[in-house]
Backbone as ProteinMPNN parsed JSONL, in Angstrom:
{"seq_chain_A": "XXXXXXXXXXXXXXXXXXXXXXXXXXXXXXXXXXXXXXXXXXXXXXXXXXXXXXXXXXXXXXXXXXXXXXXXXXXXXXXXXXXXXXXXXXXXXXXXXXXXXXXXXXXXXXXXXXXXXXXXXXXXXXXXXXXXXXXXXXXXXXXXXXXXXXXXXXXXXXXXXXXXXXXXXXXXXXXXXXXXXXXXX", "coords_chain_A": {"N_chain_A": [[156.062, 62.751, 7.631], [153.833, 63.687, 4.911], [151.115, 63.434, 5.523], [151.041, 63.5, 8.325], [151.979, 66.086, 8.679], [149.905, 67.633, 7.542], [147.897, 66.915, 9.3], [148.784, 68.083, 11.617], [148.824, 70.77, 10.9], [146.162, 71.734, 10.527], [144.868, 71.697, 13.173], [146.665, 73.476, 14.363], [146.275, 75.907, 13.012], [143.629, 76.291, 13.727], [143.886, 76.642, 16.505], [145.37, 79.008, 16.525], [143.515, 80.823, 15.413], [141.426, 80.47, 17.19], [142.178, 81.752, 19.455], [141.34, 84.303, 19.205], [139.012, 86.727, 20.274], [135.741, 86.593, 19.422], [133.187, 88.547, 18.244], [131.415, 88.602, 16.245], [128.347, 88.472, 14.415], [127.649, 85.609, 13.932], [125.411, 84.069, 13.737], [123.84, 85.534, 12.1], [123.891, 84.791, 9.485], [121.805, 82.894, 7.761], [120.619, 79.607, 6.808], [119.521, 79.885, 4.276], [120.712, 82.109, 3.11], [122.15, 82.323, 0.669], [122.717, 84.028, -1.564], [123.635, 86.391, -0.367], [125.904, 85.468, 1.049], [127.486, 84.236, -1.003], [127.835, 86.4, -2.842], [129.053, 88.34, -1.245], [131.419, 87.052, -0.432], [132.589, 86.759, -2.959], [132.934, 89.441, -3.649], [134.73, 90.161, -1.653], [137.098, 88.8, -2.341], [137.845, 90.078, -4.575], [139.749, 92.251, -6.806], [139.347, 94.909, -6.112], [137.908, 95.213, -3.234], [135.827, 96.907, -2.545], [134.261, 97.193, -4.702], [131.33, 96.156, -6.075], [130.499, 95.579, -8.554], [131.35, 93.508, -10.475], [132.307, 90.809, -12.702], [132.722, 88.467, -11.263], [131.274, 88.864, -8.84], [128.719, 89.202, -9.927], [128.254, 86.698, -11.171], [128.4, 85.073, -8.906], [126.184, 85.987, -7.536], [124.111, 85.077, -9.21], [124.536, 82.334, -8.938], [123.874, 82.087, -6.239], [121.138, 82.702, -6.354], [120.226, 80.547, -7.946], [120.88, 78.456, -6.241], [119.171, 78.939, -4.091], [116.719, 78.622, -5.432], [116.929, 75.908, -6.028], [116.938, 74.77, -3.434], [114.38, 75.628, -2.589], [112.819, 74.216, -4.377], [112.358, 71.725, -3.327], [110.457, 72.154, -1.446], [108.122, 72.438, -2.794], [107.72, 70.089, -4.098], [106.139, 67.711, -6.07], [104.342, 64.928, -7.515], [103.992, 65.616, -10.144], [105.977, 67.425, -10.752], [108.418, 66.244, -10.233], [110.982, 66.161, -11.333], [111.995, 68.698, -11.253], [113.914, 69.559, -9.212], [116.187, 68.241, -10.236], [116.613, 69.48, -12.715], [117.162, 72.063, -11.82], [119.433, 71.541, -10.343], [121.189, 70.894, -12.402], [121.323, 73.42, -13.645], [122.49, 74.829, -11.534], [124.978, 73.613, -11.527], [126.047, 74.521, -13.953], [126.1, 77.276, -13.402], [127.904, 77.245, -11.28], [130.253, 76.58, -12.612], [130.513, 78.914, -14.117], [131.033, 80.721, -12.038], [133.46, 79.672, -11.106], [135.067, 80.262, -13.293], [134.795, 83.11, -13.627], [135.621, 84.044, -11.124], [138.044, 82.888, -10.869], [138.709, 80.587, -9.307], [140.356, 78.389, -9.357], [142.914, 79.341, -9.049], [142.873, 80.07, -6.361], [142.592, 77.531, -5.22], [145.044, 76.427, -5.979], [146.824, 78.07, -4.537], [146.022, 77.419, -1.95], [146.732, 74.728, -1.896], [149.516, 74.954, -2.164], [150.164, 76.129, 0.268], [149.349, 74.251, 2.131], [150.433, 71.75, 1.649], [153.075, 71.312, 2.194], [155.869, 71.6, 4.419], [157.219, 73.989, 4.147], [155.246, 75.55, 2.936], [153.309, 75.675, 4.96], [154.811, 76.971, 6.876], [155.112, 79.395, 5.536], [152.446, 80.256, 5.536], [151.978, 80.586, 8.326], [153.937, 82.518, 8.824], [152.982, 84.613, 7.291], [150.622, 85.299, 8.669], [151.812, 85.874, 11.127], [153.461, 88.094, 10.477], [151.485, 89.919, 9.833], [150.294, 90.371, 12.348], [152.532, 91.281, 13.747], [153.124, 93.58, 12.302], [150.859, 95.064, 12.921], [150.954, 95.357, 15.75], [153.569, 96.118, 16.386], [154.899, 97.778, 14.484], [153.392, 99.268, 12.381], [150.506, 100.176, 13.145], [147.211, 99.45, 12.056], [147.855, 99.277, 9.368], [148.101, 96.801, 8.185], [146.663, 94.829, 5.841], [145.743, 92.172, 6.049], [145.51, 91.767, 8.85], [143.602, 93.739, 9.361], [141.457, 92.688, 7.907], [141.006, 90.284, 9.311], [140.226, 91.446, 11.737], [137.963, 92.721, 10.797], [136.276, 90.533, 10.269], [135.95, 89.637, 12.845], [134.623, 91.824, 13.997], [132.336, 92.164, 12.523], [128.877, 92.814, 11.979], [126.785, 91.749, 10.628], [125.605, 89.288, 8.254], [126.459, 89.735, 5.554], [128.658, 91.507, 5.864], [130.362, 89.913, 7.408], [130.924, 87.766, 5.625], [132.097, 89.231, 3.527], [134.419, 90.307, 4.756], [135.64, 87.91, 5.454], [136.173, 86.92, 2.912], [138.035, 88.865, 2.106], [140.024, 88.256, 3.939], [140.784, 85.71, 3.017], [141.813, 86.495, 0.539], [144.107, 88.025, 1.244], [145.491, 86.242, 2.902], [145.968, 83.969, 1.33], [147.204, 85.001, -0.883], [145.625, 85.567, -3.126], [143.653, 86.859, -5.671], [140.693, 87.72, -7.274], [140.828, 88.593, -10.408], [139.551, 91.231, -12.468], [137.673, 90.549, -15.443], [139.158, 90.837, -18.645], [138.447, 91.175, -21.641], [139.176, 92.51, -23.895], [141.852, 92.447, -24.491]], "CA_chain_A": [[155.321, 62.486, 6.414], [152.906, 64.751, 4.529], [149.849, 63.261, 6.225], [151.221, 64.0, 9.684], [152.13, 67.527, 8.6], [148.568, 68.182, 7.337], [147.155, 66.675, 10.522], [149.251, 69.064, 12.591], [148.561, 72.127, 10.422], [144.773, 72.151, 10.723], [144.646, 72.122, 14.557], [147.497, 74.635, 14.68], [145.567, 77.087, 12.501], [142.435, 76.455, 14.56], [144.316, 77.214, 17.782], [145.747, 80.393, 16.257], [142.309, 81.618, 15.224], [140.555, 80.328, 18.349], [142.619, 82.704, 20.464], [140.7, 85.592, 18.958], [137.678, 86.921, 20.814], [134.888, 86.848, 18.263], [131.905, 89.149, 18.562], [130.646, 88.671, 15.002], [127.008, 87.911, 14.445], [127.716, 84.406, 13.107], [124.06, 83.569, 13.519], [123.121, 86.397, 11.16], [123.829, 84.078, 8.212], [120.883, 81.769, 7.835], [120.866, 78.56, 5.82], [119.065, 80.313, 2.959], [121.344, 83.375, 2.7], [123.157, 81.991, -0.332], [123.117, 85.173, -2.379], [124.434, 87.294, 0.471], [127.196, 84.842, 1.341], [128.263, 84.076, -2.236], [128.229, 87.687, -3.432], [129.991, 89.022, -0.347], [132.711, 86.37, -0.568], [133.132, 87.115, -4.278], [133.385, 90.826, -3.566], [135.89, 90.204, -0.763], [138.319, 88.308, -2.989], [138.077, 90.867, -5.783], [140.891, 93.177, -6.84], [138.895, 96.043, -5.327], [136.817, 94.674, -2.417], [134.719, 97.851, -2.396], [133.515, 97.177, -5.96], [130.411, 95.021, -6.19], [130.08, 95.518, -9.955], [132.324, 92.708, -11.208], [131.793, 89.537, -13.217], [132.774, 87.483, -10.185], [130.135, 89.115, -7.953], [127.507, 88.954, -10.705], [128.082, 85.242, -11.329], [128.125, 84.529, -7.57], [124.8, 86.335, -7.238], [123.264, 84.144, -9.97], [124.663, 81.032, -8.279], [123.071, 82.165, -5.021], [119.739, 82.624, -6.757], [119.96, 79.164, -8.38], [120.953, 77.599, -5.05], [117.909, 79.143, -3.369], [115.658, 77.97, -6.214], [117.103, 74.464, -5.845], [116.454, 74.447, -2.094], [112.931, 75.84, -2.555], [112.128, 73.235, -5.222], [111.962, 70.575, -2.512], [109.268, 72.54, -0.679], [106.942, 72.344, -3.667], [107.878, 68.85, -4.854], [104.951, 66.871, -6.246], [104.571, 63.884, -8.522], [103.994, 66.203, -11.483], [107.208, 68.196, -10.984], [109.47, 65.517, -9.527], [112.302, 66.37, -11.939], [112.425, 70.092, -11.115], [115.213, 69.68, -8.52], [117.26, 67.779, -11.119], [116.868, 70.553, -13.682], [117.801, 73.175, -11.102], [120.78, 71.094, -10.017], [121.98, 71.056, -13.632], [121.564, 74.854, -13.798], [123.475, 75.194, -10.506], [126.272, 73.128, -11.99], [126.504, 75.475, -14.968], [126.419, 78.541, -12.718], [129.142, 77.022, -10.516], [131.342, 76.692, -13.583], [130.663, 80.342, -14.415], [131.704, 81.339, -10.882], [134.855, 79.216, -11.113], [135.755, 80.995, -14.354], [134.815, 84.553, -13.355], [136.356, 84.324, -9.872], [139.337, 82.221, -10.978], [138.873, 79.829, -8.071], [141.467, 77.439, -9.496], [144.085, 80.009, -8.469], [142.751, 79.935, -4.904], [142.886, 76.132, -4.894], [146.498, 76.246, -6.111], [147.467, 78.728, -3.406], [145.717, 76.62, -0.772], [147.565, 73.527, -1.975], [150.908, 75.341, -1.899], [150.336, 76.44, 1.689], [148.956, 73.152, 3.008], [151.018, 70.465, 1.277], [154.494, 71.185, 2.519], [156.287, 72.308, 5.626], [157.535, 75.358, 3.733], [153.98, 76.238, 2.712], [152.697, 75.95, 6.263], [155.644, 78.023, 7.479], [154.742, 80.635, 4.852], [151.129, 80.641, 6.04], [152.149, 81.112, 9.681], [154.712, 83.763, 8.79], [152.082, 85.646, 6.762], [149.785, 85.722, 9.792], [152.699, 86.488, 12.116], [153.865, 89.433, 10.019], [150.304, 90.784, 9.947], [150.165, 90.757, 13.75], [153.712, 92.083, 14.082], [152.932, 94.89, 11.677], [149.808, 95.767, 13.66], [151.286, 95.664, 17.136], [154.94, 96.591, 16.613], [155.456, 98.783, 13.582], [152.456, 100.16, 11.687], [149.119, 99.833, 13.481], [146.187, 99.799, 11.077], [148.361, 99.224, 7.991], [148.135, 95.424, 7.683], [145.382, 94.445, 5.238], [145.326, 90.884, 6.59], [145.047, 91.98, 10.222], [142.353, 94.498, 9.283], [140.405, 91.774, 7.454], [140.696, 89.434, 10.469], [139.456, 92.285, 12.661], [136.657, 92.933, 10.186], [135.472, 89.329, 10.518], [135.663, 89.644, 14.286], [133.733, 92.929, 14.368], [131.184, 92.237, 11.623], [127.588, 92.777, 12.684], [125.763, 91.08, 9.819], [126.083, 88.2, 7.402], [127.174, 90.267, 4.398], [129.962, 92.031, 6.283], [131.187, 88.782, 7.831], [131.384, 87.063, 4.425], [132.996, 90.141, 2.815], [135.703, 90.354, 5.47], [136.253, 86.586, 5.317], [136.722, 86.904, 1.554], [139.261, 89.673, 2.119], [141.024, 87.474, 4.68], [141.291, 84.708, 2.076], [142.622, 87.179, -0.465], [145.411, 88.416, 1.787], [146.16, 85.083, 3.48], [146.363, 83.029, 0.292], [147.753, 85.744, -2.028], [144.683, 85.256, -4.207], [142.749, 87.942, -6.037], [139.894, 87.489, -8.479], [141.063, 89.719, -11.315], [138.425, 91.51, -13.37], [137.832, 90.025, -16.813], [139.597, 91.821, -19.629], [138.291, 90.457, -22.895], [139.666, 93.327, -25.013], [143.257, 92.111, -24.793]], "C_chain_A": [[154.312, 63.601, 6.159], [151.587, 64.646, 5.276], [149.941, 63.798, 7.638], [151.305, 65.518, 9.686], [150.765, 68.194, 8.418], [147.747, 68.047, 8.608], [147.546, 67.682, 11.592], [148.839, 70.477, 12.178], [147.14, 72.585, 10.724], [144.503, 72.531, 12.175], [145.476, 73.354, 14.937], [146.841, 75.923, 14.201], [144.33, 77.346, 13.348], [142.781, 77.084, 15.901], [144.678, 78.685, 17.611], [144.509, 81.277, 16.155], [141.378, 81.551, 16.429], [140.945, 81.296, 19.457], [141.992, 84.068, 20.31], [139.332, 85.621, 19.632], [136.784, 87.341, 19.66], [133.536, 87.363, 18.729], [130.996, 89.2, 17.342], [129.286, 88.019, 15.193], [126.964, 86.691, 13.534], [126.324, 83.887, 12.797], [123.254, 84.458, 12.576], [123.054, 85.769, 9.77], [122.942, 82.85, 8.393], [121.193, 80.772, 6.719], [120.486, 79.011, 4.419], [119.695, 81.593, 2.444], [122.431, 83.17, 1.649], [123.641, 83.206, -1.101], [124.001, 86.122, -1.588], [125.829, 86.728, 0.69], [128.051, 84.762, 0.081], [128.743, 85.418, -2.782], [129.224, 88.424, -2.549], [131.374, 88.378, -0.379], [133.38, 86.751, -1.886], [133.658, 88.547, -4.284], [134.659, 90.923, -2.728], [137.175, 89.74, -1.409], [138.654, 89.082, -4.257], [139.263, 91.8, -5.663], [140.59, 94.433, -6.028], [137.694, 95.587, -4.502], [135.665, 95.656, -2.164], [133.819, 97.851, -3.626], [132.634, 95.933, -6.028], [129.921, 94.838, -7.619], [131.139, 94.786, -10.793], [131.655, 91.44, -11.736], [131.716, 88.489, -12.116], [131.561, 87.639, -9.264], [128.824, 88.81, -8.675], [127.228, 87.456, -10.841], [127.777, 84.582, -9.981], [126.687, 84.821, -7.161], [123.833, 85.38, -7.957], [123.339, 82.752, -9.343], [123.852, 81.006, -6.988], [121.589, 82.042, -5.3], [119.376, 81.193, -7.151], [119.988, 78.203, -7.19], [119.671, 77.72, -4.244], [116.755, 78.478, -4.107], [115.72, 76.451, -6.042], [116.564, 74.04, -4.477], [114.928, 74.564, -2.031], [112.17, 74.799, -3.378], [111.692, 72.004, -4.426], [110.714, 70.873, -1.684], [107.998, 72.358, -1.491], [106.964, 71.07, -4.517], [106.574, 68.053, -4.865], [105.27, 65.816, -7.306], [104.603, 64.462, -9.934], [105.253, 67.036, -11.772], [108.414, 67.545, -10.299], [110.868, 65.777, -10.075], [112.816, 67.801, -11.778], [113.741, 70.235, -10.346], [116.394, 69.227, -9.393], [117.632, 68.84, -12.149], [117.606, 71.718, -13.017], [119.228, 72.806, -10.679], [121.699, 71.221, -11.231], [122.298, 72.534, -13.872], [122.589, 75.35, -12.772], [124.875, 74.77, -10.924], [126.872, 74.078, -13.019], [126.915, 76.79, -14.322], [127.691, 78.405, -11.879], [130.354, 77.15, -11.428], [131.591, 78.148, -13.955], [131.368, 81.074, -13.276], [133.178, 80.944, -10.863], [135.667, 79.993, -12.138], [135.899, 82.471, -14.004], [135.659, 84.898, -12.128], [137.727, 83.649, -9.834], [139.666, 81.409, -9.72], [139.97, 78.774, -8.16], [142.736, 78.043, -8.901], [144.049, 79.925, -6.951], [143.093, 78.512, -4.489], [144.38, 75.847, -4.98], [147.23, 76.86, -4.924], [147.234, 77.954, -2.109], [146.6, 75.376, -0.744], [149.022, 73.841, -1.656], [151.133, 75.528, -0.4], [150.011, 75.274, 2.625], [149.663, 71.831, 2.72], [152.503, 70.337, 1.55], [154.791, 71.957, 3.797], [156.613, 73.764, 5.296], [156.264, 76.167, 3.511], [153.29, 76.6, 4.012], [153.49, 77.028, 6.99], [155.325, 79.377, 6.853], [153.399, 81.152, 5.356], [151.243, 81.266, 7.433], [152.931, 82.423, 9.685], [153.866, 84.908, 8.237], [151.195, 86.191, 7.88], [150.64, 86.429, 10.843], [153.119, 87.894, 11.737], [152.688, 90.398, 10.118], [150.133, 91.273, 11.38], [151.342, 91.628, 14.186], [153.574, 93.498, 13.532], [151.911, 95.711, 12.466], [150.288, 96.232, 15.03], [152.674, 96.254, 17.346], [155.357, 97.747, 15.713], [154.437, 99.766, 13.024], [151.014, 99.776, 11.993], [148.137, 100.321, 12.417], [146.611, 99.66, 9.631], [148.429, 97.818, 7.404], [146.754, 95.047, 7.152], [144.857, 93.138, 5.824], [144.791, 91.048, 8.01], [143.716, 92.727, 10.221], [141.194, 93.617, 8.824], [140.008, 90.815, 8.578], [139.842, 90.207, 11.471], [138.063, 92.551, 12.123], [135.738, 91.744, 10.379], [135.024, 89.328, 11.976], [134.6, 90.672, 14.64], [132.492, 93.042, 13.493], [129.884, 92.093, 12.407], [126.478, 92.132, 11.872], [126.42, 90.08, 8.882], [126.927, 88.713, 6.239], [128.563, 90.77, 4.758], [130.907, 90.909, 6.712], [131.762, 88.062, 6.62], [132.355, 87.926, 3.621], [134.376, 90.154, 3.458], [136.409, 88.999, 5.432], [136.875, 86.435, 3.934], [138.015, 87.703, 1.466], [140.372, 88.945, 2.86], [141.631, 86.405, 3.785], [142.215, 85.343, 1.048], [144.022, 87.467, 0.062], [146.188, 87.222, 2.345], [146.714, 84.149, 2.411], [146.982, 83.693, -0.933], [146.937, 85.457, -3.275], [143.782, 86.456, -4.439], [142.007, 87.551, -7.312], [140.043, 88.723, -9.358], [139.836, 89.968, -12.171], [138.712, 90.972, -14.765], [138.232, 91.152, -17.749], [139.596, 91.132, -20.985], [138.838, 91.236, -24.105], [141.08, 92.94, -25.432], [143.429, 90.624, -24.939]], "O_chain_A": [[153.973, 64.363, 7.064], [150.997, 65.667, 5.629], [149.027, 64.477, 8.107], [150.77, 66.17, 10.582], [150.485, 69.206, 9.06], [146.989, 68.95, 8.961], [146.704, 68.088, 12.392], [148.532, 71.299, 13.042], [146.942, 73.726, 11.14], [143.949, 73.604, 12.412], [145.036, 74.176, 15.74], [146.853, 76.926, 14.915], [144.016, 78.496, 13.654], [142.06, 77.957, 16.385], [144.333, 79.513, 18.453], [144.462, 82.356, 16.746], [140.614, 82.487, 16.665], [140.12, 81.624, 20.31], [142.106, 84.906, 21.204], [138.582, 84.647, 19.565], [137.053, 88.342, 18.996], [132.834, 86.71, 19.502], [129.915, 89.785, 17.404], [129.112, 87.131, 16.027], [126.321, 86.721, 12.485], [126.084, 83.331, 11.725], [122.097, 84.155, 12.286], [122.231, 86.184, 8.954], [123.297, 81.901, 9.09], [121.949, 81.077, 5.796], [121.09, 78.548, 3.452], [119.25, 82.121, 1.425], [123.502, 83.771, 1.728], [124.846, 83.395, -1.273], [125.012, 86.602, -2.1], [126.823, 87.437, 0.531], [129.211, 85.173, 0.091], [129.911, 85.566, -3.142], [130.143, 89.067, -3.056], [132.387, 89.077, -0.356], [134.578, 87.03, -1.93], [134.709, 88.826, -4.861], [135.565, 91.687, -3.062], [138.248, 90.236, -1.063], [139.634, 88.775, -4.936], [139.725, 92.104, -4.563], [141.464, 94.959, -5.34], [136.573, 95.572, -5.009], [134.633, 95.262, -1.622], [132.737, 98.438, -3.604], [133.128, 94.805, -6.038], [129.027, 94.03, -7.869], [131.741, 95.365, -11.696], [130.581, 91.051, -11.278], [130.759, 87.718, -12.046], [130.895, 86.654, -8.946], [127.917, 88.221, -8.087], [126.098, 87.008, -10.649], [126.988, 83.639, -9.917], [126.043, 83.995, -6.512], [122.85, 84.932, -7.367], [122.323, 82.067, -9.23], [123.21, 80.001, -6.681], [120.865, 81.361, -4.574], [118.334, 80.682, -6.739], [119.21, 77.25, -7.139], [119.14, 76.718, -3.764], [115.905, 77.841, -3.485], [114.687, 75.791, -5.925], [115.821, 73.063, -4.376], [114.262, 73.689, -1.479], [111.0, 74.53, -3.103], [110.75, 71.316, -4.819], [110.002, 69.959, -1.27], [106.921, 72.147, -0.933], [106.289, 70.996, -5.544], [105.99, 67.763, -3.821], [106.343, 65.828, -7.91], [105.186, 63.854, -10.832], [105.551, 67.314, -12.934], [109.322, 68.239, -9.841], [111.848, 65.625, -9.345], [113.96, 68.085, -12.132], [114.617, 70.975, -10.794], [117.486, 69.786, -9.287], [118.81, 69.07, -12.423], [118.547, 72.278, -13.58], [120.116, 73.658, -10.66], [122.858, 71.613, -11.095], [123.417, 72.869, -14.26], [123.444, 76.177, -13.087], [125.844, 75.495, -10.697], [128.059, 74.4, -12.962], [127.958, 77.352, -14.657], [128.47, 79.353, -11.781], [131.359, 77.756, -11.058], [132.739, 78.571, -14.092], [132.203, 81.946, -13.517], [134.046, 81.786, -10.632], [136.82, 80.343, -11.887], [136.997, 83.024, -14.074], [136.332, 85.928, -12.103], [138.481, 83.821, -8.876], [140.751, 81.53, -9.149], [140.463, 78.313, -7.13], [143.545, 77.326, -8.311], [145.086, 79.727, -6.318], [143.81, 78.308, -3.509], [144.923, 75.113, -4.155], [148.144, 76.251, -4.368], [148.13, 77.845, -1.273], [147.147, 75.015, 0.298], [149.685, 73.077, -0.955], [152.168, 75.131, 0.134], [150.37, 75.316, 3.802], [149.504, 70.878, 3.482], [153.119, 69.343, 1.167], [154.045, 72.854, 4.19], [156.314, 74.665, 6.08], [156.212, 77.346, 3.863], [152.75, 77.697, 4.154], [152.912, 77.897, 7.643], [155.272, 80.39, 7.551], [153.236, 82.352, 5.578], [150.683, 82.332, 7.693], [152.625, 83.331, 10.457], [154.016, 86.051, 8.668], [151.037, 87.404, 8.017], [150.241, 87.46, 11.384], [153.134, 88.789, 12.582], [152.873, 91.569, 10.451], [149.86, 92.452, 11.607], [151.159, 92.604, 14.914], [153.87, 94.479, 14.214], [152.088, 96.915, 12.652], [150.05, 97.375, 15.421], [152.93, 96.839, 18.398], [156.106, 98.62, 16.152], [154.601, 100.976, 13.178], [150.367, 99.117, 11.18], [148.224, 101.454, 11.943], [145.801, 99.902, 8.736], [148.781, 97.66, 6.235], [145.792, 94.957, 7.914], [143.658, 93.008, 6.07], [143.728, 90.52, 8.334], [142.809, 92.393, 10.985], [140.069, 93.779, 9.299], [138.822, 90.556, 8.783], [138.856, 89.685, 11.989], [137.095, 92.602, 12.881], [134.545, 91.92, 10.627], [133.865, 89.052, 12.286], [133.758, 90.414, 15.501], [131.674, 93.937, 13.706], [129.81, 91.339, 13.377], [125.357, 91.98, 12.359], [127.643, 90.043, 8.744], [128.001, 88.175, 5.973], [129.531, 90.497, 4.05], [132.102, 90.948, 6.418], [132.958, 87.774, 6.584], [133.337, 87.41, 3.088], [135.387, 90.026, 2.768], [137.637, 88.942, 5.385], [137.97, 85.89, 3.796], [138.976, 87.272, 0.829], [141.534, 89.008, 2.457], [142.846, 86.209, 3.785], [143.271, 84.797, 0.726], [145.012, 87.18, -0.611], [147.416, 87.197, 2.268], [147.805, 83.6, 2.567], [147.258, 83.017, -1.924], [147.478, 85.146, -4.336], [143.213, 87.003, -3.495], [142.609, 87.112, -8.293], [139.456, 89.769, -9.081], [139.15, 89.023, -12.561], [139.86, 90.946, -15.207], [137.72, 92.268, -17.662], [140.607, 90.581, -21.422], [138.948, 90.689, -25.202], [141.454, 93.09, -26.595], [144.538, 90.153, -25.192]]}, "name": "protein", "num_of_chains": 1, "seq": "XXXXXXXXXXXXXXXXXXXXXXXXXXXXXXXXXXXXXXXXXXXXXXXXXXXXXXXXXXXXXXXXXXXXXXXXXXXXXXXXXXXXXXXXXXXXXXXXXXXXXXXXXXXXXXXXXXXXXXXXXXXXXXXXXXXXXXXXXXXXXXXXXXXXXXXXXXXXXXXXXXXXXXXXXXXXXXXXXXXXXXXXX"}
């Protein structure tokens, strides 16, 4: 059944990734590093992960700012500004919608569903990872974008690099790219 297949897939992926020795500075991302995490992830899933000047990254940066403002609003909560967190939550909701549009996250959700809701999808996911490792160790070392992104996550030394490389891993693993907006056509 589909439920059993999903139940098996999650631990199987965890075991696959757990076999990697991870030296990344996972603790370099603090709870309040929203802008760094959001913008780096957005940049990582972009058509050109070296370009930080995209609508997706810009909207993710604004969402990070609004998320921080929302979190900080609880630190200064008084009886005279009790509704401030609600207003900021509404702004965060709007900014989230902007990120969903600019980064085309619905496409990522579709790709995730394709790879997690059927045996064929899970087989495709495992074969994608398998080919990345095979390409690295058997045929063309250094030429697999997915393997290089996995290695980038493993070797990252700060929060921004970890999130960027994780975004690139998602891009290559899920065949998802946030295309730049082209309003002229």
